[in-house]
N, C-alpha and C positions, 0 to 999 in steps of 0.2 A: 503493500499500499505506499509506504512512504517514498519507494522507489517511483512509483506511476507518477505519483505527485511532484515529485522533483522533475521526472521527464516531463510533465505536462507544462509547469513553468518556464522550463528552457524551452518547448515549443512555443515560443512569442506567437500570440494569437490576438495582436491588436489590428485593427483593421486594415493597415496597410501589408501587413503579413500574412493576414489570410488564417482560417482554422482549419486548413486541410490537413497540414501535418498533426496538429492534435486528433484530429479524426480517425487517421491511421493508426496513429501511436495506440487509442483506446482497441481500435479494431483487432490490434497483433494481439493486445490482452485478452479479449474474449473469444475470439475464434477457435482458439486450442480447445476449450472448455464446451464446445458445441455452441456456443450461441451466434444466431444469424446476425451477422453486420452488415450493413450496407449503406455505402457513402454516396451522397448526392453530393457534387461537385459544379462549381460555377465559376466564371469570372479567373481562371486560372488558380486561384488560390483559396478562393471561399467554401465554405463545406459544411454541413449537416450528417451526422453520423444516427441511422437509426439501429439498435442492437434489440433483438428480440428472444427473448427464453420461450421455448415454446410450449406448451403443457395439451393434458388432453381434450382439450377443450378450445377449439380456436375461435369461439363465438363469445369470449369474455378475456379481460385483461386488466391490471390496473398499467398507469406509465407513469413514469418519471422524467422530467421534462428539465433538459439542463441547459446551461448555453457555454459554447466554447472560447468566446471573444472575452477579450479583455480593455481596459482602459488603456492609454496610453501612458507613459511611466510620469510625466509631467517635469516640473521644474525644483519640484523638491530633492532633496537631500538624501541619497540611500548609502546605509552603513554597509548594505553586500548588494551587490549586483542584482538589478531586480529580477533578472530571467536566470538567474542562477540555482534557485531553490536549494538555498543555503540552510542547513540544519545547525541550531545551535539550542542548548539549554532546554529541550524537548518541545522545539519550536520549529518549522519550515517557513523561509522567509522567501516571499516573490510576488510580484505582480500575478493575481488571479488567485494567489496562494487562500485567501479566504473567498473572493469573489471569481468564481465559484467552483475552480478547480478542485479544492479541498471536498466541496460536496461531491464531484463527480469521480474522483479518487475513490469515495467510501461507498458510493453505489456501485461502480464497476467491484469494487475488491467484494462487496456482501454478494452479487451476484455472482461472480467465479465461484464464490466459497458456497453456495446454493445448489451450483451445476454440479459441482466436484462432489458433494455430498449424496446428490443422486435423487434428490426429493423428487415424490411425483406429485407435481402439481397441478391442478384444477382450473388455473386460468393462466393463463400469456404475461410475462413480463416484460414491457417494452419501455426503451431508455432512448429518450431521442435528446440528442447533444447538438443543439442549434446555433447558427452563426448569428451574430451581428445584433444580439440583444441591447447592448452599448449604445448603438446607435439609430438602426431603425426598424429593429425586429424581423429583419427581411426572411432570416433562418426559420423561425416559427411561421412567418406566413407564408412562406415556402412549403415548407411540410403539411401545414392545414390543406392548401392549395391541391396538391399531388395526393394526398392520403386520408384526409377526414373522411371520404364515403367509403374507405375499403377498410377501415379500423372495425377490429370487434366491439362489444359493448363494453364499456369502462365502468369498471367499479368506484373509481377512483383516480385524480391526479395529483402528486406530488412532485413540486418544485424545491430542489435542493439547495437552496439561495441561503446565505448564513443569516440564520435567527436565533442564534445561541440555544437552540433547541426547545423555543417557543414554537408554538403551533399557530402561526397566522391563519388567519383566513379573510384578513380585509386589508386592502390598500388603497390609495387615492388614484386615481388616474394623472395622465400627463399628457398637456397639449403644447404644442412649441408652436410659436406664432412669430412672424416677420412684422415688424410698422416698420413703412418705409416713407420718409418723406422727401418732397422733390423743391427744390427752388429754382432757381436763376443766377447763373455764374456772373461773375464782375471781377474787376479788378480790386483788390484789397485796398485800392488808395480810394476808391471810390464804393463803397459797400452800399451805397444808397441806391445804386444804379442794378442790385441785384437780389436777389430773396434768398438770406443765408439758412441752406436747408437745417443745420445744426440748431440755430435758433427756432426752427419751427419744430426741430423734435424735441428740445427743450420744453417746449409749451407740452407735449405728449405726457415728457416724463414727471412735470410738476403734476398734471391732471391724474397720474398713476399712483403717486405718490401714496394716495388716502384712499385708492379706488379699493371696491369691493362689489364682487358679482352679486345680484339679487337672487340668492339661492338660499335657503335656510342649512344652517348645519349639520351633518351626519352626526350622530350619536357616539359612533365607535371613532371614526374619521376627523370629526373638526370641522374646519372651515376650508373652501377652496382658497386657496393663496396664489397669488403673482410676484414673479420676479423678475426683474429685467437683469439680464446675465452676459450679452454682449450688446457691443456699439462699435459702428464704424461710422466713418463721415470724412471727407475733405478729402484733397490729392495733393495742395501744396499750403504754402503758408501764405503766399500773397495771390489768391485765388477764393473769391466767394463760395464756398461749396452748394452744390446744386443735389447732393444726395446725400443722405443720413438713413441708416438703420442700425433698429435694434432687437434683440433677440430675447423675447418672451416666455419664460416656463410657467405656465399655470397647472397648480396640482387640483384636479377635479374630481366632484364626488359622484358616488352613485345617481345616477337621473338627467345628470349632465350631459350637453350635446355640444360640439362643435360647434354647429350652426348658431345655435343660440349665443354663446359667447362671442363668436367674431361680431356677429348682428349687434351685441351690447357695445362691441368696440367700434363698432361702426358710427354707432350715437353718438360715442365718447369724439370721435374725429368729426363727425358733422356739425356738433357744437363749437369746437374750434375753427371749423371754417367758417363756421357765422360770425365770430366775433373777431377773427382776422381774415381779410379778404384773401392774404398772398399764402394761405395755409394750403396745403396739399399733400395728402398721405394716404397709404394703400395698405392693407392687411392681408398678410401671404401666409397661408398656411404651411406648415412644414412637417409636424408628425405629430401621431395622436396615439396611446394609449388608452384604454378606457379602466374606468376603477373597477375593483374586483371585492365583493361581497359574499361569501358562500353562506350558505343556511347552515348556521352551526348545530341545528338540531337535528340534521340528516344523519341518517344510521351508518355512512362513514364515517364523518367527523367525529361523531361520538367515540365510536371504534377505534378510530385511529389514535384517539386519546388518551383512551383506555391503553392500546398496547405502547405508550411511548411513557405513560403514567405522567400525563401532564393534566390538570384540574380544570384547567378553562382557556380558551382561546385568545386571541390577542388581534391589533390592528399596526400596521407599520408606516412609515412616511414613504420609503422609497417603493418604486415599480418595478416588475417583475413582466415576463411576459405570460403570467398566468391569465389574463383576459382574453388574450389570443387564444388559449387553450379551453378557455373558458365554452366556447364555442364547439366543442365535443360533448355539451351537456353531460358533463360528471362534476361533480364535485373538488373543487381545489383546494388543496392546503399547500401552504409553504413551511417546509420545517429542515433544519440543516445546521451543519456545525460552521461555528464561526464566529466571532462577534460582527454585528453588523457596522458598528461604528469602525472599523479600520479598513472599509472597504474604499477604494479610491485616493489612498492615502499612501504616502512614500513607508516605505519598512512594513509592507503589508506581512503578515503572518498568520499562520495558524496551528493551536496547539495539537500536537500530535496526539494527545489523551483525547481528545473532542475528536478526532477522526475516527478513533479506535472505536470509542462511543456510538460515534454515526453508524459505520458499521454494523454493530448490532442492533442499534435500531432500525435499519434498513432491513435485515434478514428476517428481524421478528415483523416488520409490515410486510414482506415477501411472503414469509409461511403463514401468517394469521390470515389473509387476504385469499390467498392462492392455494393453500390444500386443503 
């Protein structure tokens, strides 16, 4: 298990490098024990892996949904090379150690041990390791487009994201939008002859500072939030800019729809246009993941909590591929090793003891639901 995780970390799966090497690595570990592994690759280095432990019933299964990709290393200082898989003091360090190659290593190890033990299963176990979760969920979408109609009836879906062994059944959604303001160029010595797109964007930013969407808070997930996280504008010190762009991250609640949110922001821009005749802005859609809220009273969730000895479920702030897999009409839970606060940070690590604990949990889950 430790060796597998180190190899997975060493297989750089940032978007530039792609997920193919990691998918091939997992297949190499599972095929010798009789697990059917299929790799779907595109664009040269992007990839999904689907692994399936076949049982006596081809009509029922449980599904583990993972993601192979990792975020970039970033500008922070790392004590150890981020793609080394360095082991020290009971921890394995590296980009993806927690998010979520630790979870992948644990479920792959659990499946190997179940297969090697020769258990007679009455449900298939399917593991999807998808590409692109951190950017556009392209892998999950591609898997569903290709295979959703041919999958067996699913008892439940488990996502091995790092939850520190909390059972997560709800998270907010994510909507990424761009607002672009447009102006008119002029020489900076005569700015009155132009329309400064950055000044126009300043009006947008002021309007968004305390903006709230007209939606009631969710009992589990709280309020919908908005954060302006990128801004670009201007070409030169001596030119009045004719374009400025911001990127907005909106964390949505169950029942919210992107069309209504965009409409609300268009009304805000229309108000600014009435107040400032030179104001010109457009809103551009970038990416959306719906919110997730699984029924905690479902039989699958109740039995899952009993297996892992957890009294109650919880909600988290981060987003997963869960809402995409929710389209398969099976209850989704998020449960895995690793502390979520370590995700996307320098010196990311996972405790080896947590990996070992996760293997035992995943084996118990498979044997309980599939025997």
